VMD Tcl script that draws the C-alpha trace (Angstrom):
set ca {
  {14.13 -0.69 -11.42}
  {15.42 -0.64 -7.86}
  {17.22 -3.95 -8.38}
  {18.90 -2.64 -11.55}
  {19.93 0.62 -9.88}
  {21.43 -1.21 -6.91}
  {23.26 -3.61 -9.22}
  {24.87 -0.66 -11.05}
  {26.11 0.61 -7.68}
  {27.45 -2.81 -6.75}
  {24.90 -3.23 -3.97}
  {22.74 -6.31 -3.48}
  {18.97 -6.38 -3.89}
  {17.30 -8.48 -1.22}
  {14.29 -10.36 -2.62}
  {11.19 -10.50 -0.46}
  {7.86 -12.27 -0.22}
  {4.34 -10.89 -0.05}
  {1.46 -13.04 1.16}
  {-1.92 -11.39 1.59}
  {-4.09 -14.49 1.53}
  {-6.11 -15.48 4.56}
  {-5.40 -19.11 5.51}
  {-9.11 -19.88 5.82}
  {-10.09 -18.05 2.62}
  {-12.26 -15.64 4.61}
  {-10.94 -12.50 2.96}
  {-7.81 -10.51 2.42}
  {-5.10 -9.81 4.89}
  {-3.56 -6.49 5.75}
  {0.17 -6.14 6.19}
  {1.39 -3.25 8.29}
  {4.83 -2.30 6.99}
  {6.91 -0.22 9.40}
  {10.39 1.21 9.38}
  {12.45 4.39 9.14}
  {12.56 6.88 6.28}
  {14.28 5.37 3.23}
  {13.87 1.90 4.74}
  {12.19 0.47 1.63}
  {8.55 0.61 2.71}
  {7.30 2.47 -0.38}
  {9.38 0.26 -2.68}
  {7.86 -2.85 -1.11}
  {4.33 -1.49 -1.61}
  {4.93 -0.43 -5.20}
  {6.60 -3.74 -6.03}
  {3.59 -5.72 -4.83}
  {1.16 -3.46 -6.71}
  {3.15 -3.67 -9.95}
  {3.33 -7.47 -9.73}
  {-0.45 -7.60 -9.28}
  {-0.97 -5.39 -12.35}
  {1.44 -7.49 -14.42}
  {-0.30 -10.70 -13.36}
  {-3.76 -9.34 -14.19}
  {-2.50 -8.34 -17.65}
  {-1.09 -11.82 -18.23}
  {2.44 -10.46 -18.37}
  {5.65 -11.84 -16.90}
  {5.85 -11.32 -13.14}
  {9.47 -10.92 -11.97}
  {9.33 -13.49 -9.18}
  {10.50 -17.04 -8.51}
  {6.83 -17.93 -8.07}
  {3.60 -15.99 -8.00}
  {0.07 -16.94 -7.11}
  {-2.05 -13.84 -7.41}
  {-5.81 -14.10 -7.36}
  {-8.13 -11.82 -9.26}
  {-7.64 -8.17 -8.41}
  {-10.69 -6.23 -9.57}
  {-9.30 -2.86 -8.55}
  {-5.97 -1.52 -7.38}
  {-6.09 1.48 -5.09}
  {-3.01 3.47 -4.22}
  {-2.51 6.40 -1.88}
  {1.20 7.07 -2.09}
  {3.00 10.40 -2.10}
  {2.07 13.90 -1.11}
  {0.61 16.60 -3.31}
  {-1.65 19.57 -2.79}
  {-4.33 21.04 -5.04}
  {-4.13 24.69 -4.11}
  {-6.09 25.76 -7.20}
  {-9.11 24.00 -5.67}
  {-8.27 25.08 -2.13}
  {-7.06 21.66 -0.98}
  {-4.03 21.21 1.23}
  {-1.84 18.12 1.03}
  {-3.70 16.73 4.04}
  {-7.10 17.40 2.48}
  {-6.10 15.69 -0.79}
  {-4.86 12.70 1.19}
  {-8.08 12.47 3.19}
  {-10.35 12.80 0.12}
  {-8.40 10.07 -1.69}
  {-8.39 7.83 1.38}
  {-12.14 8.31 1.82}
  {-12.71 7.32 -1.82}
  {-10.71 4.13 -1.27}
  {-12.53 3.26 1.96}
  {-15.91 3.84 0.29}
  {-15.28 1.77 -2.86}
  {-12.73 -1.01 -2.27}
  {-14.11 -4.53 -2.13}
  {-12.99 -8.04 -1.17}
  {-11.08 -8.56 -4.45}
  {-9.36 -5.18 -4.33}
  {-5.70 -4.55 -3.54}
  {-5.13 -1.39 -1.52}
  {-1.71 0.22 -1.09}
  {-1.56 3.05 1.46}
  {1.65 4.84 2.37}
  {1.76 6.79 5.64}
  {-1.83 7.95 5.95}
  {-2.17 10.79 8.43}
  {1.37 12.11 8.17}
  {1.79 15.81 8.70}
  {-0.65 15.83 11.59}
  {-0.09 15.67 15.31}
  {1.16 12.23 16.38}
  {-2.08 11.04 17.95}
  {-4.21 12.54 15.16}
  {-2.19 10.70 12.51}
  {-2.28 7.49 14.53}
  {-6.05 7.77 14.95}
  {-6.58 8.30 11.22}
  {-4.31 5.37 10.32}
  {-5.92 3.12 12.91}
  {-9.45 3.93 11.71}
  {-8.46 3.35 8.07}
  {-6.94 -0.06 8.87}
  {-9.98 -1.10 10.91}
  {-12.32 -0.10 8.09}
  {-10.26 -1.93 5.46}
  {-10.31 -5.06 7.61}
  {-13.87 -5.03 8.88}
  {-15.86 -3.35 6.08}
  {-13.87 -3.66 2.85}
  {-12.31 -7.06 3.68}
  {-9.70 -6.43 1.00}
  {-6.03 -7.24 0.65}
  {-3.94 -4.27 1.72}
  {-0.42 -3.08 2.36}
  {-0.25 -0.19 4.80}
  {3.06 1.55 5.43}
  {3.81 3.77 8.40}
  {6.82 4.95 10.37}
  {7.73 2.66 13.21}
  {6.21 3.82 16.46}
  {7.71 3.55 19.87}
}
mol new
graphics top color blue
foreach p $ca { graphics top sphere $p radius 0.5 }
foreach p [lrange $ca 0 end-1] q [lrange $ca 1 end] { graphics top cylinder $p $q radius 0.2 }
display resetview
């Protein structure tokens, strides 16, 4: 979709690679994707997730080449929304969904997280993101793409 929209505007789409395989086969890798607002982080995450879904369904994957192992579950925490009817702020919804991912993802899962901890104080958000990445790596051992604003 992004490629088609850019083509209509006469702008180029820059293809990219995603490799989340550990060289020694010991588990999944985590990519930390950083950059400014509107830098393409969310598009990159969604593109990888959609390709994984297409591959699992046996459908055409829009890539020059694709080698995607079994993905037993795809987890996504992208976007902001509240649930005021249940008394949940945007932050609370994000934390509940993140906790569900951290408690259930496994080694064959693909996890896509976009800016966990935003809307908090800088060090609070950083601490939440850091803890989530450590847990994904050490406990879940899954493949993951984790987007965040670049930090200086």
